[in-house]
C-alpha positions as CSV (number, residue, x, y, z in Angstrom):
1,M,-35.7,-5.5,5.4
2,K,-33.1,-6.9,3.0
3,T,-29.7,-5.5,2.3
4,P,-29.5,-3.7,-1.4
5,T,-27.4,-5.1,-3.4
6,V,-25.3,-2.0,-3.6
7,F,-24.4,-3.2,0.0
8,V,-24.2,-6.5,0.0
9,K,-21.6,-6.9,-3.6
10,F,-19.8,-3.4,-2.4
11,V,-16.0,-4.6,-1.9
12,A,-14.1,-2.3,-3.8
13,V,-10.8,-2.3,-1.3
14,C,-10.4,-4.3,1.9
15,F,-7.6,-3.9,4.2
16,S,-5.5,-4.4,8.3
17,R,-8.1,-4.3,10.7
18,H,-8.4,-1.0,12.6
19,R,-11.3,-1.7,14.8
20,L,-12.0,1.0,16.3
21,F,-14.5,3.9,14.4
22,S,-17.3,6.6,15.1
23,T,-18.7,9.3,14.0
24,S,-17.8,11.5,17.0
25,P,-15.2,11.0,19.7
26,P,-17.2,8.6,22.5
27,S,-17.0,9.1,25.9
28,A,-15.4,5.5,26.4
29,P,-13.7,3.2,24.4
30,L,-15.7,1.4,21.4
31,S,-15.0,-1.9,22.4
32,S,-16.9,-1.3,26.0
33,L,-20.0,-0.8,23.8
34,P,-22.7,-3.4,24.3
35,W,-23.3,-6.6,22.2
36,I,-26.7,-8.5,21.5
37,S,-26.2,-12.7,21.9
38,P,-27.4,-14.2,19.0
39,L,-28.2,-17.1,21.5
40,R,-30.5,-14.5,23.6
41,L,-32.4,-13.5,20.3
42,S,-35.6,-16.0,20.2
43,K,-39.6,-14.8,18.3
44,A,-40.5,-14.1,21.7
45,T,-37.8,-11.0,21.8
46,L,-37.9,-9.5,18.5
47,T,-40.4,-6.9,19.2
48,K,-39.0,-6.4,22.6
49,P,-37.3,-2.9,23.1
50,D,-33.1,-3.3,23.5
51,P,-32.4,-4.2,27.0
52,P,-30.1,-2.5,29.3
53,T,-26.5,-1.9,28.3
54,E,-25.3,-3.7,31.1
55,S,-27.4,-6.9,31.0
56,I,-26.3,-7.3,27.0
57,T,-22.9,-6.4,27.8
58,A,-22.9,-9.6,30.5
59,M,-24.9,-11.8,27.7
60,V,-22.0,-11.0,25.3
61,E,-19.3,-11.6,27.8
62,S,-21.0,-15.0,28.4
63,Q,-21.7,-15.9,25.0
64,R,-18.1,-15.2,24.0
65,K,-16.9,-18.0,26.2
66,H,-19.2,-20.8,24.5
67,K,-19.9,-19.7,21.0
68,Y,-18.1,-18.1,17.9
69,I,-20.1,-15.3,16.1
70,S,-20.3,-16.3,12.4
71,H,-20.4,-13.7,10.0
72,E,-24.2,-14.4,9.6
73,F,-24.9,-14.2,13.2
74,A,-23.1,-10.9,13.3
75,I,-25.2,-9.2,10.9
76,N,-28.2,-10.1,12.6
77,L,-26.5,-8.5,15.2
78,I,-26.0,-5.4,13.5
79,K,-29.4,-5.4,11.6
80,R,-31.2,-5.8,15.0
81,E,-29.6,-2.9,16.8
82,R,-31.4,0.3,16.8
83,D,-28.5,2.3,17.8
84,P,-25.9,2.8,14.6
85,Q,-23.5,3.4,17.5
86,R,-24.2,0.3,19.2
87,A,-24.1,-1.4,15.7
88,L,-20.9,0.0,15.1
89,G,-19.2,-2.0,18.5
90,I,-20.7,-5.2,17.3
91,F,-19.3,-4.3,14.3
92,N,-15.8,-4.0,16.2
93,T,-15.9,-6.3,18.8
94,V,-17.1,-9.5,16.9
95,T,-13.1,-8.7,15.0
96,E,-11.9,-9.5,18.1
97,Q,-12.2,-13.7,18.0
98,K,-9.5,-15.4,16.3
99,G,-9.7,-16.4,13.1
100,F,-12.2,-13.8,12.1
101,N,-12.2,-11.6,9.3
102,H,-14.9,-8.9,7.9
103,N,-16.4,-9.7,4.7
104,S,-18.1,-7.9,2.1
105,A,-21.2,-9.0,3.5
106,T,-20.7,-7.6,7.2
107,Y,-19.3,-4.3,5.7
108,A,-22.1,-3.7,3.8
109,T,-24.9,-4.5,6.8
110,I,-22.4,-1.8,8.6
111,L,-22.2,0.5,6.3
112,E,-26.2,0.4,4.9
113,K,-26.7,0.9,9.4
114,L,-24.9,3.9,9.0
115,A,-25.6,5.5,6.1
116,R,-29.8,5.0,6.5
117,S,-28.9,6.5,10.2
118,K,-26.9,9.4,8.3
119,K,-23.6,8.6,10.4
120,F,-21.7,9.6,7.5
121,Q,-18.5,10.2,9.1
122,A,-18.9,6.8,10.3
123,V,-19.3,5.6,6.7
124,D,-16.1,7.2,5.6
125,A,-14.5,6.1,8.5
126,V,-15.4,2.5,7.7
127,L,-14.5,2.7,4.3
128,R,-10.8,4.0,5.4
129,Q,-10.5,0.4,7.3
130,M,-11.7,-1.3,4.0
131,T,-8.5,0.2,2.3
132,Y,-5.9,-1.3,4.7
133,E,-7.3,-4.9,3.9
134,T,-6.2,-7.7,1.9
135,C,-8.0,-9.1,-0.5
136,K,-8.1,-8.0,-4.0
137,F,-10.8,-6.6,-6.0
138,H,-12.9,-8.9,-8.4
139,E,-14.6,-8.6,-11.3
140,G,-17.4,-6.3,-11.1
141,K,-16.7,-4.9,-7.3
142,V,-15.2,-1.2,-8.3
143,D,-18.4,-0.6,-10.6
144,R,-20.4,-1.8,-7.3
145,A,-17.9,0.6,-5.3
146,R,-18.8,4.0,-7.7
147,K,-22.4,3.0,-6.9
148,M,-21.9,3.3,-4.0
149,M,-20.3,6.8,-4.1
150,E,-23.5,7.8,-5.7
151,F,-25.7,6.7,-3.2
152,M,-23.9,8.2,-0.6
153,R,-24.2,11.7,-2.7
154,K,-27.7,10.8,-3.1
155,N,-27.8,10.8,1.0
156,G,-26.3,13.8,1.3
157,C,-22.9,12.8,2.0
158,N,-20.0,13.6,-1.0
159,P,-17.5,11.3,-1.2
160,N,-14.0,12.9,-0.2
161,V,-10.5,12.7,-2.4
162,F,-9.5,9.7,-0.3
163,N,-12.7,7.8,-1.6
164,Y,-12.3,8.8,-5.2
165,S,-8.5,7.5,-4.9
166,T,-9.5,4.4,-3.5
167,L,-12.3,4.1,-6.5
168,M,-9.0,4.9,-9.1
169,N,-6.9,2.5,-7.3
170,G,-9.5,0.0,-7.9
171,F,-9.6,0.7,-11.6
172,C,-6.1,0.5,-11.4
173,K,-5.5,-3.2,-10.4
174,E,-8.2,-4.3,-12.6
175,K,-6.2,-2.7,-15.4
176,K,-9.0,0.0,-16.5
177,L,-7.0,3.0,-17.0
178,L,-9.8,4.9,-18.6
179,E,-12.0,4.6,-16.0
180,A,-9.2,5.3,-13.9
181,K,-8.9,9.0,-16.0
182,E,-12.4,9.4,-15.9
183,V,-12.7,8.9,-11.7
184,F,-10.0,11.6,-11.6
185,D,-11.6,14.1,-13.9
186,E,-14.8,13.6,-12.1
187,M,-13.1,14.0,-8.9
188,K,-11.9,17.7,-10.1
189,S,-15.2,19.0,-11.6
190,F,-16.8,18.5,-8.1
191,G,-14.3,21.0,-6.8
192,L,-12.1,18.6,-5.1
193,K,-9.1,19.2,-5.8
194,P,-6.2,16.3,-6.1
195,D,-4.2,15.1,-3.6
196,T,0.1,13.8,-3.8
197,I,-2.1,10.2,-3.4
198,S,-4.0,10.5,-6.0
199,Y,-2.2,11.6,-8.3
200,S,0.6,9.3,-7.6
201,T,-2.3,6.6,-7.8
202,L,-3.1,7.7,-11.2
203,I,0.7,8.2,-12.5
204,N,0.8,4.2,-11.1
205,C,-1.6,3.5,-13.3
206,F,-0.6,5.3,-16.7
207,C,3.2,3.7,-16.0
208,R,2.2,0.1,-15.3
209,A,0.1,0.7,-19.0
210,G,3.6,2.0,-20.3
211,K,2.7,5.3,-20.9
212,V,5.5,6.8,-19.0
213,D,4.9,10.3,-21.2
214,E,1.5,11.4,-19.6
215,A,2.6,10.0,-16.1
216,T,5.4,13.1,-16.8
217,E,3.1,15.0,-17.9
218,L,0.6,14.9,-14.6
219,L,4.1,15.0,-12.6
220,E,4.3,18.9,-14.3
221,E,0.8,19.4,-13.5
222,M,1.5,18.7,-9.9
223,K,3.9,21.5,-10.5
224,E,1.7,24.1,-11.7
225,K,-1.0,23.2,-8.9
226,E,1.4,23.5,-6.3
227,C,1.1,19.8,-4.9
228,K,4.1,18.1,-3.8
229,A,5.2,15.2,-5.7
230,D,6.8,12.6,-2.9
231,S,9.1,9.6,-3.1
232,V,6.5,7.6,-4.0
233,T,5.5,9.7,-6.7
234,F,9.4,9.8,-8.2
235,N,9.6,5.6,-7.6
236,V,6.7,5.0,-9.9
237,I,7.9,7.1,-12.8
238,L,11.4,5.7,-12.7
239,G,10.3,2.1,-12.2
240,G,7.9,3.3,-15.5
241,L,11.1,4.6,-17.3
242,C,13.1,1.7,-16.2
243,R,10.2,-0.6,-17.7
244,E,10.5,1.1,-20.9
245,G,14.3,1.1,-21.1
246,R,14.9,4.9,-20.8
247,F,17.9,4.4,-18.2
248,E,19.4,7.7,-19.4
249,T,16.6,9.6,-18.1
250,A,16.2,7.5,-15.1
251,L,19.8,8.3,-14.1
252,D,19.2,11.8,-14.9
253,M,16.4,12.5,-12.4
254,L,18.4,10.5,-9.9
255,E,21.4,13.0,-10.5
256,K,19.4,16.1,-10.3
257,L,16.4,15.8,-8.1
258,P,18.3,16.2,-5.1
259,C,19.9,19.0,-6.3
260,D,16.6,20.8,-7.1
261,G,15.4,20.2,-3.4
262,V,13.7,16.9,-4.3
263,Y,14.4,13.8,-1.4
264,L,15.0,10.7,-3.0
265,N,15.1,7.4,-0.5
266,K,17.1,4.4,-1.0
267,A,14.4,2.7,-3.1
268,S,14.4,5.3,-5.5
269,Y,18.3,4.1,-6.6
270,R,17.4,0.8,-5.7
271,I,15.0,0.2,-8.6
272,V,17.1,1.8,-10.9
273,L,19.9,-0.2,-10.0
274,N,18.0,-3.5,-9.9
275,F,16.8,-3.1,-13.2
276,L,20.7,-2.0,-14.8
277,C,21.6,-5.4,-13.2
278,Q,18.7,-7.1,-14.5
279,K,19.1,-5.5,-18.4
280,G,23.0,-5.8,-18.0
281,E,23.7,-2.3,-18.3
282,L,26.8,-3.2,-16.2
283,K,28.8,0.4,-17.0
284,K,25.6,2.5,-15.8
285,A,24.9,0.2,-12.7
286,T,28.4,0.8,-11.5
287,E,28.1,5.0,-11.8
288,L,25.0,4.8,-10.1
289,L,26.8,2.6,-7.6
290,Y,29.3,5.7,-6.7
291,L,26.5,7.7,-6.7
292,M,25.0,5.7,-4.3
293,L,27.2,5.5,-2.1
294,G,28.4,9.3,-2.1
295,R,25.0,10.2,-1.1
296,G,24.7,7.2,1.9
297,F,22.5,4.5,0.2
298,L,23.8,1.0,0.4
299,P,22.2,-1.4,-2.3
300,H,20.4,-4.5,-1.3
301,Y,22.5,-7.0,-0.3
302,A,21.1,-9.8,-3.0
303,T,21.6,-6.8,-5.6
304,S,25.5,-6.0,-4.5
305,N,26.5,-9.4,-4.9
306,E,24.9,-10.0,-8.1
307,L,26.4,-6.9,-9.3
308,L,29.9,-7.9,-8.0
309,V,29.3,-11.6,-9.8
310,R,27.8,-10.1,-12.9
311,L,31.4,-7.7,-13.5
312,C,33.4,-10.8,-12.9
313,K,31.5,-12.6,-15.8
314,A,31.8,-9.9,-17.6
315,G,35.4,-9.5,-17.3
316,M,35.5,-5.7,-15.7
317,V,38.1,-6.7,-13.1
318,D,39.0,-3.4,-12.2
319,D,35.5,-1.9,-11.8
320,A,34.7,-5.5,-9.5
321,A,37.7,-4.6,-7.4
322,V,37.0,-1.2,-6.7
323,A,32.9,-2.1,-6.4
324,M,33.5,-4.3,-3.9
325,F,36.3,-2.0,-1.8
326,E,33.5,0.7,-2.1
327,L,31.0,-1.5,-0.9
328,M,33.2,-2.9,2.2
329,E,33.9,1.1,3.4
330,M,30.1,0.9,3.7
331,G,30.0,-2.2,6.4
332,F,29.1,-4.2,3.0
333,K,30.3,-8.3,3.7
334,P,30.3,-9.8,0.3
335,E,29.5,-13.6,-0.3
336,P,32.1,-16.0,-0.4
337,D,31.1,-16.4,-4.0
338,S,31.2,-13.0,-4.6
339,W,35.2,-12.1,-3.3
340,A,36.0,-15.3,-4.4
341,H,35.1,-14.9,-8.4
342,V,36.9,-11.2,-7.4
343,L,40.0,-13.0,-6.6
344,E,39.9,-15.3,-9.0
345,L,40.1,-12.4,-11.7
346,I,42.1,-10.4,-10.2
347,C,45.0,-13.4,-10.1
348,K,44.4,-14.1,-13.7
349,E,45.2,-10.3,-14.5
350,R,48.2,-11.2,-12.0
351,K,48.0,-8.1,-10.0
352,L,48.9,-9.7,-6.9
353,L,49.6,-6.6,-4.6
354,S,45.3,-6.1,-5.2
355,T,44.9,-9.6,-4.4
356,F,46.8,-9.5,-1.0
357,E,45.2,-5.8,-0.4
358,L,42.0,-7.7,-0.8
359,L,42.5,-10.5,1.3
360,D,44.5,-8.2,3.8
361,E,40.9,-6.3,4.0
362,L,38.6,-8.9,3.7
363,T,40.6,-10.6,7.0
364,V,39.8,-7.3,8.7
365,R,36.2,-7.0,7.8
366,E,35.6,-10.6,8.8
367,L,37.6,-10.5,12.2
């Protein structure tokens, strides 16, 4: 039986290997499930029942010492295996080979095997593994992913929020905002409640498309639906605001959100600070720096040095000196070029006392 196109072509999302899946907790590790060695398969044995588990295991162990199991062989083994649990064992075990990574064909084969056996929990588990792979969406793959979800639904397995979020993410990568929004609405129409990941995925899609206001509306919807936004959600919004040059709004969020009980991480501040430095908004950048340091967040090392150099080149001697002292109090060690710029600028301003203080501090830090 040939694998349907919907399976063969389906690689909507892909991912780093989580090798163990099962439809229910197995009594033994999945890696101990039997293999069927490709060298032991012959025309004479095609109609014979599967050999005992022990003999299959021995055959596989012997074969692995001498033969690399290719994708084609793996597909044939999975197709020939009647027991879906043991087919999943083959799928997992071949992954242990050095340099082996599952491709669209092997994923399609195991998905078909599991779906036809009504092992939909295992289907979902394999789909979850695919989301951690590193390959990218290719043209048309997302549409085939939608067909896969339709197939699941027709066979009594309704896609869950995770499946919809994965499909939305695929559309976002292809810059198909309208399709991503349609998937989001479809998910809600089936009575599924979007979670933080779902909302964040669509918010990111809006922000990347330059539609930050629509993304902000979704953030408000999350509040209304009592779906708590996390730091990832806010970081996406902050990045979108900065890309549009709306720094005042981004800085206002950074200032007020923690006071409203929202947790922001160091990336939240770094995102905005990096944009401010890149755009030459040095006054705002120094103000944000003091806010960060006051809350215990240290900027990225490269960004800190870049800010100091930019302040010096802009002739902002006092800001550069204060920024350097504040950073050093948090354990920052400036690059030679950075503090050399600051010292040179202070000397030009004839502020010798500040120069000696800075040199003393640098010497102490170095020692």
